[in-house]
C-alpha positions as CSV (number, residue, x, y, z in Angstrom):
1,M,23.5,-16.4,-9.1
2,E,23.3,-18.0,-12.4
3,K,24.8,-16.5,-15.6
4,P,22.0,-15.4,-17.9
5,N,21.8,-17.7,-21.2
6,D,21.6,-15.9,-24.5
7,T,17.9,-16.1,-24.7
8,V,17.3,-14.4,-21.3
9,R,20.0,-11.9,-22.4
10,R,18.4,-11.2,-26.1
11,E,14.7,-10.8,-24.9
12,S,15.7,-8.7,-21.9
13,L,18.0,-6.4,-24.2
14,Y,14.9,-6.2,-26.4
15,I,12.6,-5.2,-23.6
16,A,15.0,-2.5,-22.5
17,L,15.1,-1.1,-25.7
18,F,11.4,-1.1,-26.6
19,T,10.9,0.4,-22.8
20,L,13.6,2.9,-23.4
21,I,11.7,4.2,-26.4
22,L,8.4,4.2,-25.1
23,C,9.8,6.0,-22.1
24,M,11.5,8.9,-24.7
25,L,8.1,8.9,-26.2
26,M,6.1,9.6,-22.7
27,N,8.6,12.3,-21.7
28,A,7.9,13.9,-24.8
29,V,4.7,13.9,-24.6
30,F,4.7,15.2,-21.2
31,L,6.9,18.1,-22.8
32,V,4.1,18.6,-25.7
33,I,1.6,19.2,-23.2
34,R,4.0,21.6,-20.9
35,M,3.8,19.0,-17.7
36,W,7.6,17.9,-18.1
37,S,9.6,18.5,-14.8
38,L,12.4,16.8,-13.5
39,P,10.2,14.4,-11.3
40,V,8.8,13.2,-14.3
41,L,12.4,12.1,-15.2
42,W,13.0,10.7,-12.1
43,G,9.5,8.9,-12.1
44,T,10.4,7.4,-15.6
45,L,13.8,6.4,-14.6
46,L,12.2,4.6,-11.7
47,G,9.6,2.8,-13.4
48,G,11.2,2.1,-16.6
49,G,14.0,0.5,-14.7
50,A,11.9,-1.5,-12.4
51,S,9.9,-2.8,-15.1
52,C,13.1,-4.0,-17.0
53,L,14.3,-5.6,-14.1
54,N,11.1,-7.4,-13.5
55,F,11.4,-9.0,-16.9
56,F,15.0,-9.6,-16.5
57,A,14.1,-11.3,-12.9
58,M,11.3,-13.2,-14.4
59,G,13.9,-14.7,-17.3
60,L,16.2,-15.7,-14.7
61,S,13.9,-17.7,-12.5
62,L,12.3,-19.4,-15.5
63,Q,15.9,-20.3,-16.4
64,K,16.6,-21.7,-13.3
65,A,13.2,-23.6,-12.9
66,M,13.9,-25.1,-16.1
67,R,17.4,-26.3,-15.4
68,K,16.3,-27.6,-11.7
69,S,13.5,-29.4,-12.7
70,D,11.9,-31.1,-15.7
71,D,8.7,-32.0,-13.5
72,T,5.9,-29.4,-14.9
73,A,4.4,-28.8,-11.5
74,A,7.8,-27.9,-9.7
75,V,8.4,-25.4,-12.4
76,K,4.9,-24.1,-12.4
77,G,5.3,-23.7,-8.5
78,M,8.8,-21.7,-8.8
79,M,7.4,-19.5,-11.4
80,R,4.4,-18.9,-9.1
81,A,6.6,-18.0,-6.1
82,S,8.7,-15.7,-8.2
83,Q,5.7,-13.8,-9.7
84,S,4.7,-13.1,-6.1
85,V,7.7,-11.8,-4.9
86,R,8.2,-10.0,-8.4
87,M,5.0,-8.3,-7.9
88,V,5.2,-7.2,-4.3
89,I,8.3,-5.4,-5.5
90,L,6.6,-3.6,-8.0
91,F,3.9,-2.8,-5.6
92,A,6.3,-1.4,-3.3
93,V,8.1,0.5,-6.5
94,A,4.6,2.0,-7.5
95,A,3.8,3.1,-3.8
96,L,7.4,4.3,-3.4
97,G,6.5,6.7,-6.4
98,A,3.3,7.8,-5.3
99,A,4.6,8.5,-1.6
100,L,7.6,10.8,-2.6
101,D,7.3,13.9,-4.0
102,V,10.6,13.4,-6.2
103,F,8.8,11.1,-8.5
104,N,5.9,12.1,-10.8
105,T,3.3,9.0,-9.7
106,V,1.8,9.0,-13.8
107,A,5.5,8.6,-14.6
108,V,6.5,5.8,-12.4
109,L,3.1,3.8,-13.3
110,I,3.0,4.1,-17.4
111,P,6.1,2.4,-17.5
112,L,5.3,-0.7,-15.9
113,F,3.1,-1.5,-18.6
114,F,5.9,-0.8,-21.1
115,P,7.3,-4.6,-21.2
116,R,3.8,-6.0,-21.7
117,I,3.4,-3.7,-24.9
118,A,6.9,-4.8,-26.3
119,I,5.8,-8.3,-25.9
120,A,2.5,-7.7,-27.8
121,F,4.5,-5.9,-30.6
122,Q,7.1,-8.6,-30.8
123,P,5.7,-11.2,-33.1
124,L,4.7,-8.2,-35.8
125,L,8.2,-7.3,-35.7
126,E,9.4,-10.7,-36.0
127,K,7.0,-11.6,-38.8
128,K,8.2,-8.5,-40.5
129,A,12.1,-9.3,-40.3
130,A,11.2,-12.7,-41.6
131,A,9.3,-11.4,-44.5
132,K,12.4,-9.2,-45.1
133,Q,14.8,-12.2,-45.3
134,T,12.9,-14.3,-47.6
135,Q,12.4,-11.6,-50.1
136,P,13.9,-12.5,-53.8
137,T,16.1,-10.3,-55.2
138,Q,14.6,-8.7,-58.7
139,K,18.2,-8.3,-60.2
140,G,18.3,-11.5,-62.0
141,E,14.9,-10.4,-64.4
142,D,16.7,-7.0,-65.1
143,E,19.5,-8.3,-66.8
144,K,17.4,-11.3,-69.3
């Protein structure tokens, strides 16, 4: 197995952190509407963990595909194969969460969408961080 490069680690950590925050928020909603139970927690752990591992596996497969070949068609083929396997695994996780009573089905399914939400918010957060870094300080004008 290849060692993940810095980009894969950084992006996977971002997705994991964002997923954790959204999972905590989801559990808080279950708590507020008085539907929280242990199966909600187990479902959150299963769905959130599966979605983070899915993203990490995607990053590793992309890294491997880019190292193996510079041919665009070969990279696309490898990524399609990887996506198919990962989707089957996510489907199996969702089916497992629905089939077993130890998991709350809704709590398993909702976290599977959290990485997509994190990816949608990433440009906004990067733009905000970049604006913060380029802002000049006002100390020089106060001394005049």
